[in-house]
ROBAVO-406179 format. One record per residue (C-alpha): residue in one letter; x, y, z. Coordinates in nm, 4 decimals. Each point is the difference from the previous one (the first is absolute). Layout:
BEGIN
+------+----------+----------+----------+
| resn |       c1 |       c2 |       c3 |
+------+----------+----------+----------+
|    A |        X |        Y |        Z |
...
+------+----------+----------+----------+
This chain:
BEGIN
+------+----------+----------+----------+
| resn |       c1 |       c2 |       c3 |
+------+----------+----------+----------+
|    A |   0.0000 |   0.0000 |   0.0000 |
|    E |   0.3014 |   0.2295 |   0.0431 |
|    H |   0.0332 |   0.0651 |  -0.3723 |
|    L |  -0.3667 |   0.1054 |  -0.0256 |
|    K |   0.0212 |   0.2639 |   0.2689 |
|    S |   0.2291 |   0.2405 |  -0.1833 |
|    A |  -0.1670 |  -0.0284 |  -0.3394 |
|    A |  -0.2121 |   0.3163 |  -0.0259 |
|    V |   0.0656 |   0.1885 |   0.3226 |
|    G |   0.2951 |   0.1596 |   0.1741 |
|    E |   0.2393 |  -0.1845 |   0.2334 |
|    D |  -0.2186 |   0.0698 |   0.3020 |
|    G |  -0.3187 |  -0.1081 |  -0.1756 |
|    A |  -0.1304 |   0.3554 |  -0.0352 |
|    V |  -0.1193 |   0.1769 |  -0.3112 |
|    P |   0.2611 |   0.2611 |  -0.1058 |
|    A |  -0.0654 |   0.3367 |   0.1643 |
|    G |  -0.1831 |   0.2632 |  -0.1990 |
|    E |  -0.1536 |  -0.2531 |  -0.2347 |
|    L |  -0.3689 |   0.0830 |  -0.0023 |
|    V |  -0.2117 |  -0.2569 |  -0.1716 |
|    E |  -0.2918 |   0.1333 |  -0.1996 |
|    A |  -0.3373 |  -0.1704 |   0.0035 |
|    A |  -0.2655 |   0.0657 |  -0.2639 |
|    I |  -0.3615 |   0.0041 |   0.1205 |
|    S |  -0.3332 |   0.1569 |  -0.0929 |
|    A |  -0.1497 |   0.2677 |   0.2259 |
|    T |  -0.3003 |  -0.2243 |   0.0643 |
|    S |   0.2121 |  -0.3026 |   0.0953 |
|    L |   0.2092 |   0.2112 |   0.2373 |
|    W |  -0.3096 |   0.1347 |   0.1748 |
|    V |  -0.1542 |  -0.3496 |   0.0252 |
|    A |   0.3237 |  -0.1364 |   0.1523 |
|    Y |  -0.0109 |   0.2678 |   0.2730 |
|    K |  -0.3758 |  -0.0356 |   0.0529 |
|    E |   0.0249 |  -0.3760 |   0.0498 |
|    N |   0.3128 |  -0.0059 |   0.2187 |
|    A |   0.1961 |   0.3175 |   0.0711 |
|    V |   0.2687 |  -0.1876 |   0.1958 |
|    N |   0.0723 |  -0.2322 |  -0.2905 |
|    A |  -0.0217 |   0.2846 |  -0.2543 |
|    D |   0.2543 |   0.2031 |   0.2002 |
|    A |   0.2327 |  -0.3010 |   0.0040 |
|    L |  -0.0322 |  -0.0303 |  -0.3778 |
|    Y |  -0.0039 |   0.3639 |  -0.1089 |
|    K |   0.0950 |   0.2525 |   0.2692 |
|    D |   0.3298 |   0.1840 |  -0.0613 |
|    K |   0.0283 |  -0.1640 |  -0.3424 |
|    I |  -0.0163 |   0.1657 |  -0.3403 |
|    L |  -0.3346 |  -0.0775 |  -0.1593 |
|    V |  -0.0868 |   0.0589 |  -0.3634 |
|    V |  -0.3740 |   0.0586 |   0.0180 |
|    T |  -0.2378 |   0.0229 |  -0.2944 |
|    G |  -0.3469 |   0.1448 |   0.0192 |
|    T |  -0.2476 |   0.2677 |  -0.0987 |
|    I |   0.0377 |   0.3515 |   0.1373 |
|    Q |  -0.2838 |   0.0842 |   0.2390 |
|    N |   0.1319 |   0.3382 |   0.1051 |
|    I |   0.3021 |   0.2272 |  -0.0414 |
|    G |   0.0596 |   0.2244 |   0.2980 |
|    Q |   0.2496 |   0.1226 |   0.2549 |
|    D |   0.0967 |  -0.0987 |   0.3504 |
|    V |  -0.1866 |   0.2328 |   0.2372 |
|    L |   0.3106 |   0.0851 |   0.2033 |
|    T |   0.2950 |  -0.0237 |  -0.2381 |
|    K |  -0.1763 |   0.0895 |  -0.3280 |
|    A |   0.1844 |  -0.2939 |  -0.1598 |
|    P |  -0.1859 |  -0.1436 |  -0.3008 |
|    C |  -0.2091 |  -0.3089 |   0.0682 |
|    I |  -0.1633 |  -0.2300 |  -0.2546 |
|    S |  -0.2736 |  -0.2271 |   0.1339 |
|    L |  -0.0571 |  -0.3253 |  -0.1874 |
|    E |  -0.3407 |  -0.1724 |  -0.0077 |
|    T |  -0.0207 |  -0.3286 |   0.1896 |
|    N |  -0.3585 |  -0.0950 |  -0.0924 |
|    D |  -0.0875 |  -0.0089 |   0.3706 |
|    G |  -0.3567 |   0.0904 |  -0.0914 |
|    Y |   0.0025 |   0.3406 |   0.1670 |
|    G |   0.3165 |   0.1733 |  -0.1189 |
|    L |   0.1054 |   0.0427 |   0.3633 |
|    Y |   0.3175 |  -0.2077 |  -0.0094 |
|    P |   0.2127 |   0.1036 |  -0.2969 |
|    I |   0.3699 |  -0.0749 |  -0.0127 |
|    Q |   0.1609 |   0.3358 |   0.0772 |
|    C |   0.3189 |   0.0670 |  -0.1954 |
|    F |   0.2023 |   0.2939 |   0.1306 |
|    F |   0.2598 |   0.1769 |  -0.2141 |
|    Q |   0.2799 |   0.2366 |   0.0983 |
|    K |  -0.1122 |   0.3605 |   0.0189 |
|    D |   0.1471 |   0.2059 |  -0.2853 |
|    G |   0.1616 |  -0.3163 |  -0.1318 |
|    D |   0.0669 |  -0.1032 |  -0.3580 |
|    Q |  -0.3352 |  -0.1842 |  -0.0097 |
|    T |  -0.2133 |   0.3133 |   0.0419 |
|    D |  -0.0162 |   0.0791 |  -0.3731 |
|    L |  -0.0995 |  -0.3600 |  -0.0777 |
|    I |  -0.2697 |   0.0057 |   0.2687 |
|    A |  -0.1386 |   0.3260 |  -0.1427 |
|    Q |  -0.0731 |  -0.1764 |  -0.3300 |
|    L |  -0.2074 |  -0.2779 |   0.1589 |
|    K |  -0.3729 |  -0.0096 |   0.0682 |
|    D |  -0.2482 |  -0.2045 |   0.2012 |
|    G |  -0.0814 |  -0.3259 |  -0.1741 |
|    D |   0.3454 |  -0.0414 |  -0.1566 |
|    Y |   0.1531 |  -0.3469 |   0.0329 |
|    I |   0.3493 |   0.0345 |   0.1440 |
|    T |   0.2973 |  -0.1818 |   0.1480 |
|    I |   0.1691 |   0.1530 |   0.3050 |
|    A |   0.3055 |  -0.1255 |   0.1874 |
|    G |   0.0429 |   0.0908 |   0.3654 |
|    E |   0.0999 |  -0.1192 |   0.3438 |
|    C |  -0.2854 |  -0.1630 |   0.1899 |
|    D |  -0.0668 |   0.1543 |   0.3436 |
|    G |  -0.2801 |  -0.2413 |   0.0829 |
|    I |  -0.3091 |   0.1641 |   0.1511 |
|    P |   0.1070 |   0.2965 |   0.2165 |
|    L |  -0.3630 |   0.1195 |   0.0238 |
|    A |  -0.2796 |  -0.1616 |  -0.2000 |
|    Q |   0.1447 |  -0.0341 |  -0.3498 |
|    V |   0.2980 |  -0.1911 |  -0.1322 |
|    Q |   0.2715 |   0.2560 |  -0.0747 |
|    L |   0.2978 |   0.0079 |  -0.2331 |
|    T |   0.2677 |   0.2658 |   0.0349 |
|    K |   0.2945 |   0.1202 |  -0.2119 |
|    C |  -0.2112 |  -0.0815 |  -0.3037 |
|    T |   0.0904 |   0.0227 |  -0.3656 |
|    I |  -0.2171 |  -0.0487 |  -0.3065 |
|    R |   0.1134 |  -0.2913 |  -0.2163 |
+------+----------+----------+----------+
């Protein structure tokens, strides 16, 4: 078994530092994962880079920071639990965000923060 251990990982069995693995998922699937089991969803997705596809429900700004936020529909039936994707304020994504509209189908990459309040949140987002 010794020769198997060092195959894909470092000497100590850890994934190399700074190597963030991306996971592709739909906005609806991400919401369902958190709705069904937030503990398991955090284990799978929190602090990881997610590449999320979905339909834009709303384009707004964070109340406090004024950072752009795109909410993606999750088909929750009420529109209360969109995936909230936060972008850097005055970042290079602002011009791209300005060209979008509600109903557009989009892919956004960002770091999953889990559910700080009621909605699943992604931060440090970029449009793919």
